[in-house]
C-alpha positions as CSV (number, residue, x, y, z in Angstrom):
1,X,-14.2,-26.3,-19.9
2,X,-10.9,-26.0,-18.0
3,X,-9.3,-29.0,-16.3
4,X,-6.8,-28.1,-13.5
5,X,-5.1,-29.8,-10.4
6,X,-8.0,-28.9,-8.3
7,X,-11.0,-29.8,-10.4
8,X,-12.9,-28.6,-13.4
9,X,-14.2,-25.2,-14.3
10,X,-17.2,-25.4,-16.7
11,X,-17.6,-22.1,-18.5
12,X,-21.0,-21.0,-19.9
13,X,-21.2,-18.7,-22.8
14,X,-22.1,-15.9,-20.4
15,X,-18.8,-16.2,-18.8
16,X,-20.1,-17.5,-15.6
17,X,-18.6,-20.8,-14.3
18,X,-19.3,-23.7,-12.2
19,X,-16.4,-25.3,-10.3
20,X,-16.5,-29.2,-9.8
21,X,-13.9,-30.1,-7.1
22,X,-11.3,-32.9,-8.1
23,X,-12.7,-35.1,-5.3
24,X,-16.1,-35.1,-6.8
25,X,-14.8,-36.1,-10.1
26,X,-12.6,-38.9,-8.7
27,X,-15.5,-40.1,-6.5
28,X,-17.9,-40.2,-9.5
29,X,-15.5,-41.9,-11.8
30,X,-14.7,-44.6,-9.2
31,X,-18.4,-45.1,-8.7
32,X,-19.1,-45.4,-12.2
33,X,-16.4,-48.0,-12.8
34,X,-17.4,-50.1,-9.8
35,X,-21.1,-50.0,-10.2
36,X,-21.1,-50.1,-14.2
37,X,-23.8,-47.5,-14.0
38,X,-24.5,-44.3,-12.3
39,X,-27.9,-42.5,-12.2
40,X,-28.5,-38.8,-11.8
41,X,-29.8,-39.5,-8.4
42,X,-26.7,-41.3,-7.4
43,X,-24.6,-38.2,-8.4
44,X,-27.1,-35.7,-7.0
45,X,-27.4,-37.3,-3.5
46,X,-24.0,-39.2,-3.1
47,X,-21.6,-36.8,-4.8
48,X,-22.6,-33.4,-5.2
49,X,-24.7,-32.9,-2.1
50,X,-27.8,-31.9,-3.9
51,X,-26.1,-29.0,-5.7
52,X,-28.2,-29.2,-8.8
53,X,-25.8,-27.2,-11.0
54,X,-22.8,-29.3,-10.3
55,X,-24.9,-32.6,-10.8
56,X,-25.7,-31.7,-14.3
57,X,-22.3,-30.5,-15.2
58,X,-20.6,-33.6,-13.7
59,X,-22.9,-35.8,-15.5
60,X,-21.9,-34.1,-18.7
61,X,-18.2,-34.4,-17.9
62,X,-18.5,-38.1,-17.2
63,X,-20.4,-39.0,-20.4
64,X,-17.5,-37.7,-22.5
65,X,-15.2,-40.5,-20.9
66,X,-14.3,-43.4,-23.1
67,X,-16.6,-46.4,-22.7
68,X,-19.5,-44.4,-21.2
69,X,-22.9,-44.3,-22.7
70,X,-25.9,-42.6,-21.6
71,X,-29.6,-43.7,-21.1
72,X,-32.3,-41.1,-21.3
73,X,-35.1,-42.3,-19.0
74,X,-34.1,-42.3,-16.2
75,X,-30.9,-40.4,-16.9
76,X,-28.2,-43.0,-16.4
77,X,-24.7,-43.5,-17.4
78,X,-23.2,-46.8,-18.3
79,X,-19.6,-47.9,-18.2
80,X,-18.9,-50.6,-20.7
81,X,-15.4,-52.1,-20.7
82,X,-13.8,-52.9,-23.8
């Protein structure tokens, strides 16, 4: 994964990449903090505009943030303040 000013490039072992624009990352973080939870459908329909590859990668990026935990069914991220 490469983080730059314009967004994040997620690099696959094959060398292919998926770019996640900065605006999507910022919107997702703000939604997660404000709502305290974010489902895969929230990300898919409200942030990544139904671009499946970006949805999965953005969820993976968000779950690495401090205070974020993941629920499996349905796939949902929870933000827990310290």
